Each structure stands twice: as C-alpha cells, then as structure tokens.
N, C-alpha and C positions, 0 to 999 in steps of 0.2 A: 382767553388763554388757551383753552382746549383746542380751538381751531388752529392756533398758531403752532402748537406742538405736533398735531397730526400732519399739517402741511409741511412742517420741517422734516418730519420723518419720511414723508413721501419724497421730498426733494433729495434727501440723503440716499434713500433706497434707489431712486431713479438715477442718481449720479453714479452709484456703484454699479448698477446693472448696465447702464449705458456706457460705462468705461470700456475703452477698446482693449485694455489689458485683461480686464475681467472676462470679457467676451472671448478673447483669444484663449485664456486659460481654461474656460469652460468648454470651448470647442475641442481643445486638446484633450481634456479629461474624458469627454464623451467619445472622442475618436479612439483613444487608447483603451477605454473601458469596454467598448462594444465592437468596433470595426477593425481594430488592429489584428495582426497575425497572433499576437500574444495577449488577447483580450482576457478579461477576468474569468469568463466561463471556461476558456481553454486552460487557463492556469489552474483552476479548481479541478478540472478533469485530470490534468497531469499530476496534480498532488494526490488524487485518489489512486491513480495508477502506481505512483511511487510508493504509497503506503502498502498496496497489494504486493508489489515486488519485494519490499523490505520484509513483509510477513513471510513471503515465500522463501526468501533467503534465510531467515531465522529457522524456519521449519527444516529446510534442506541441510542447514548446518547441524541441527540436532540429529538428523538422520545419518549424516556423515560420521558424527561422533559415535552414534550407536553402532554403526557398521564397523568402524575401526575397533571398537571394543569387542565386537563379535569376532572379528578377524584375529585379534590378538588371542582371544580365548581358543579359537580353532587351531592356531599355530602352536600354542603352548600346552594344551591339555588334550590328551587322547580321548578321555571320556566325553569331553564336550564335542570333539570331532565325531565320535561314534554316535552320540545322541543327535547331532545335526544331520548326519547321513541317514539315520533311521527315520527321522521326522520328515525331512525334505525329499529324500530320494527313495524312501521305502526300502532301504537295504536291510538285509537280514543275514544272520549267521546260518551255517548249515544246520538243518534239523529244526529250525524255528518256523512257526507259522505267523504271518503278519495279517492282522485284521484291521482294515481301514474303515473308519466310521466317519462319513462326511456329513456336515451340517447342511440342511436344506435352507 
C-alpha cells in the first residue's frame, strides 16, 4: 500500500512539473521576477525612493506652513518685525550696543 501511494504522488508531481503550461508559467514568473526591466528588486528600490520623497514632501510642507505663519507675523506686527530684524540682520537703534554670542 505504501509503495502505491508514493509512486502515485511521484507520478502526479511529475505530471505537474512536466506540464508545458506549468513550465511556461514558471519561466514567465522567473523572467518577470529577475530579468525584466521592472523586476522585483527594482520595484523595491523604487518603493524606498518613493517613501523618501513622500517624507521629504511632508517635511517641506511643514516648513512652508511655518514660513507662511512667520510671514504673516512679520507683515502684521511691528514688534515681531523688529525682533526678526535684530536677530537675523543684527540691526540696532541709535545709541544701542549689540553683543553677538555665537555657539561653537
């Protein structure tokens, strides 16, 4: 009984592997998986690049929002404008001394 089951399984497996449609599908899967222009490795690389670009887009969008808020503050409030000019351009009023302390 055991010998009959083992040889039956070998025959079924041999028929499946020897089937021309199975071999064609296997060859197609190997070709598209490894040798094609859009193989699996290239698709994974493109996916990583896309994730990096999306992260960069999100960061830049937050920077744009921050800069727009800063621009609105500079246009609407003279105290904010004065503080910005003093900090970034080291401007001063007459009679004032400005001390610049830079971090190393």
